[in-house]
N, C-alpha and C positions, 0 to 999 in steps of 0.2 A: 365404806369410805367413798366420798364423792371424787369422781375423776372424769376427764374427758377422753379416756382411752377408747370407749366404744364409738364416740363421735369421730375420732381420728381414724379408727378402723374403717368406717364407712367411706371416708375420703380416699383412703388407700385402695379399697375395693373398687371405687369409681375409677381411679387411675389405672388399675390393672385391666379393667374392662375397656377403657379407652385405648390402651396400648394394643390390645387384641383387635379392636375395631379399626385402628389405623392400618394394621397389616391386611385385614380383609378388604378395606377400601383400595389400598394400593394394588391388590391383585386385579382389580377391575380396570387398571390401566392397560392390562394385557388383554388379548383377544379371548373372549369366553365362548364356550360352546354349550348349546342346550338343544333339546328336542321338544317340540310342541306337538301335542296330540290333539287333533281336531275334536271339538265338542259340539253337540247339537245346539243350534242357536235358539235362545229362549223365546224369541218373538217370531221366528221363522222356522216352522217344523221341517221344511225341506232344505234348510241352509245349515252351514257350519260356522263355528267361531274358532279362531286361532288367537289365543291370548299370549302375547309376547312377554318374555321375562322382564321384570322390572325390579332389580335388587334394591332400589331405593326404598321400596315399601318395607323390606326386611331391615334396612338400616334404621328406620324409625323405631323399631323394637330395640335395637342395640342402643340407640340414643336414650330411650326411656330407662334402660337398665344402667346407664352411666349417670344420668341426672338424679334419679330417685334416691340413691344413697346420699347424695349431697343434701337434699332436703331433710332426709332422715337424720343426718349428722347435726343439722341445725336444731332439729327437735330434741335430739339427745343432749345437746348443750343446755336447753331449758330444763330438762329433767335433772341433769347433773347439778345445775344451780339450785334447784329445789331441794335436792338431797344435801347439798352443801349447807343450805340454810336450815336443815333439820325440819323440813316441812313435809307433810304427806304428799305422795305422788299420786296423781289421778290421770285418767285417760284423756282428759281435755287438754293437757299441757302440749303446747306447740309453739314454735317460733313464728310469730305473726309476720305477715308480709302485707303491708297496708299502703294505700295510695294517699292518705291524708292523715294528719294528727288526730282528728276526731275519731276516725275509724280505729286507729291504734289504741286510743284511750279506752274505747268500748271493749276492746279485746283483752285488756289487762286483767280484769277480774276472773276470766275463765282460762284463757290460754297461758297467762303468766302468773297464775295463782301460786303464791309461795316464793316468788322472785322479789328480791329486795329493790328498793327505789333506785339506787345507783346502778344496779344491774339492769333494771328496766330501761334506764336512760341510755345505757350502752347499746342495748338491743335496738332502741328507737333510732340510734345514730346510724344504723345499717338499713333503715327503711328507704324505699324508692324516693320518697319525697324529700329525703336528705341527700339526694344525689347518687344514691347507690342503685343505678338502673339495672345492674347485673342481677340483682336479687329478684327483680320482676321477671326476668327470663326464667329463673328457676321455677317460680310460681306458675308461669304460663305453661312451661313444658310438663311439669308434674301434674297440674290440674287437667290439662288436655288428656293425658293418659288415664287419669283417674276417672274421667267422664267417658272413657271408651271411645274417644275420638282420636284416631292415630295422628301422631305428630307429623305435620306436613314438611316434607323435604323434597328437594329437586336437585338435579345436576345443574351445573353452571352453563351447560350447553346441551344439545340433543344427545340421546342415546342412539348410537349408530348400529343399525341391524343390516345383516347381509344373509341372504338365503342362497347357499351354494348350489342346491339342486332340490327340486320338489316337483311331484307329479300330482295334479288334481284329476279326480274322476278316472282313476286307473281302472281298467277292466281286467278282472282276474280270469283264470282259465275256465272257471265255472260260469263266466258271464256276468258276475256281480261287479258293481261299480263301487270302488272304495277310494278313500283319500288317505294317503300315507302320512305318517308323522312327518313334521317339517323340521329339518335341521337348520339351526340359526346360529350365526356368529355375531357377536356384539361386544362393544366396550363402552365405557362411560366417559363423559367429559367431566373432569374433576376441576375444582373441588365441588363437594356436595354442599348445598346451601339450605338454610331455613327459608320460610316464606318471605321474610323481610330482606333476603339477600345476604344475611350474615353467614360466613363460612362455618360449617358445623364443627370441624375439628378445633379451630382456633377459639370458637365460642365455648366449647366444652372445657378446653384447657383453662380459659379465663375463669369460668365458674368454679372449677376445682381450686384454682389459686385463691379466689376470693373467699370461698368457704373456709379454706385452711387459714387464711388471714383472720377471719372472724374468731375461729377457735384459739388462735395464737393470742388474740387480744384478751380473751377471757382466761387463758391458762394461768397467769400470775395469781388469780383468785384462788386457784386450787393448790398453789405452792405455799400458801401462807401457813 
């Protein structure tokens, strides 16, 4: 039986991950503590390199895990429509996200094979060229991750670091010269932003809302 249950489950999972993500980010309003172990410098054999913690790089992974289920939900919508139409399901089925009508029409025979004309028209209504710029953001974020290029994020201000105490070139009792691990205190300037300056949390909430709205628009077809 055709249903959008699997699509809605993906949206729910995305919301759960975002809820956890918000808690993690808020923790960084408080002072964080870390220890940096000096590493040999790759271009200077006699030098050392200290890599300061940057949690924003980890946040990019969280963002990917929040957005990917949303695009999957849209793809599940297409599969559900094909099943509703009693057509065979194949691996090429996908919710197209196109920049112009010609591109969309070229995608219909493969990505929307088995989807009826009125259903195709509904899907086209959610394309970026019809004013739905939010769906472009879903494509950009998921495609970036797919191509193994981390999602770019930044704080809205500098990350503040403080080194309470550290000794360089300490001489041990045996006469050896060592560099101790460095204790660092830091916190983030919130909110976290995407490259274009859009706040991450609010953008993710908007994408979740919009994908849920798309599913809601199609839900009456499955109630008939």
